[in-house]
N, C-alpha and C positions, 0 to 999 in steps of 0.2 A: 440432433440437437434441435431443439424447438426455435421457432423464430424470435422470442424474447430474448433467449441465450445466445443466439447469432447476433442479433442488434447489439447486445452488451458487450460481447466480444469485439466487435467491430469499433464500437465507441472508444473502449478502453484502447484498442491499438491506435485509433485516431488521436486519441486525447494527450497521450504521452509525448509525442513528437510536438504537439502544440504547447505543451507545458514547456519544453525544452527551447521553443523558437527564440524566444527572446535573449536567452543568454547562453545559446549553445547546448550541447548535451548535458544531461542532469549528471550531477558530479555526487560522491559519497560525502555526507557531512562527517567531519572528522572531530569537531568540537563537541565533546561529551556534555559540556553545559549549555549548548544553543537550546533555545525553547521552540518547543513544538506547540504552538498555542492552542490548536484546535483539540488536542490532547490534554494539555495543562501538564506536559511531561517534558524532560530534557530528552536529548538524544540517547544519554546513557541509560537512562530510565526506560526507554521505548526498546532499544536493541535487546533481545532476548526476551521480550514480551510475547505471550501467546495472542493470536488473532482468533476471533469467534465469528461465526456468521449469526443471522439474526435469530435463528433457533437455539443458540448456544451450543453449536457445535464446533469443536476444535478445528481450526483450518490449517493452521501452521504457527510458526515463529518468525518475528520480524529479525532480519539478518541486517539490514542496513536502512537507514535514513537517506534519501536523495533530494536535492535541490537544484535550483537554477544558479545558484551561489552559495557560499559557505554560511550565509544567514538566513536563506529561505528553504526551508523545508517544504516540499511537495507531495513526496510520495514515500512509501515504504516497500522494500522487498519482502517478501513472506515466501520462506520455504516450508515445504509439507507436501506429502504424497509423492514424493521424489522429484520435485520440480519447484521452481521459483517462479512468482509472479510478481507484478507490480501493481500496488494498490494506492491511488490518490488519497492522500490525507484528508481531502474534503469530504470522502465518503465514509470516514471513520468517526467514531466517537469513544470516549471512554466512559464505561458504564461498570459501576461496582468494581473499579480498579482492573477492568477488563478492556482490551481494544475490540469493538465490535464494528465490524464492516456491513454496510446496509445491502448485502447480498444474501441470498441463500447459499447453502452447500453446493446446490447443482450450478448456480449461476458461477460461483467461485471456480468450480471444476471447469467451466467452460471459457475461462480466461486464458489467454494465450500466454506461454511460458515466456519468461524473461531470459534472453540472452546476453550475457555480459560480456 
């Protein structure tokens, strides 16, 4: 693993606990109509949507939307390649009706697996 991937993996691992500090652990948002402003989608429109890297390669599929409370989405769980990772919503955008994460496929593969 090169230095930038190691640093990215470390930052993601450190960021998620910080995201959850204010309101406890992250929870699964269950209101399908809850808005995810950064994507301009609802929870129901997001779950099941494919996630792509900056090169247009399919990384996985959104399985859950997480937040620090039922009204504040902060992250997505994405399954692919036999594992699940957590991606901050702040690093995603909707481009041509696709969720795109601002990582390369190699950087995505370097992210730590999510343990539920």
